[in-house]
N, C-alpha and C positions, 0 to 999 in steps of 0.2 A: 410155562408155555402159554401162548395166547393164540386163539383162533384168528386167522387172517381174514376171515369173512364168513358168510352164511354157510357155504359148503363145508368148510372145515369145522365150524361150530356144530353142524349137524352130525358130522363124523364123531366128534368128541361126545356129543349127547348120546349117540347110539352105543358108545363104549362106556357110558355112565360117568363121563367126565364133565366138569364145568367148562365154560368158555375160556377162562383164564385161571391157571392153577400152577401149583408146584407140587412135586412129589419127592419124598426123601429116599425111596429105594425102589428097585425094580427097573424094568425096561419098558419103553414105549416106542413102537415103530409105526410110522404112518406112511402110506403110499399115496402120493398126490400126483395128478396129471394137470399140466398147464397148457393153455392154448392162447397165444403161442408160447412155446417154451423159451426161456432166455437163451440167447446164443452168444452173448458177449459178456466178458468179465465186467462187473460193475453195473450191468443192466438191471433195472428194477424188475423184481419178480412179480408177475401178475397174480391175482387170486387164483386158486386152483379151480378147475372145472369139475373135478371129482376128487374125493379124498376118502380114505378108508384106514381105520386103525387095524393093522394086521397083527400086532402083538401088544398086549397090555398086561404086564405083571406088576404094575405099579402098586405101591403100598404107601400109606400115610400121605394121601392126596389132600391138599388144602385148596379151597376155593379162594383165590386172592381177592376177588371183589367182596365176598362175604367178610373176609378178614378185615379189609379196609373199612367196610361199613360199621363193623363192630369195634374198631380201634378207638381208644379215647382221644378226644381232641387235645391238641397240644396246649399246655398251659401258657398263659401270657409270660413272656420272659421278664425276669426281674432286671430293673435298670439301676 
């Protein structure tokens, strides 16, 4: 999952989650309100004006940004 903006990032932080993460088990439920709400299929979803994590039983949560920062650089390909 990745926060779509400041409001969602704050909701993640309040729940003890990083801005961009993956989890291997459990459930995560978020309630978000949009203004204006999308009314047509295919319409771009605006960032939420409010967001709240209403259920978080996630386990084995990994911060993707941290994982990428710690990943070894790709070796030069052999030709």
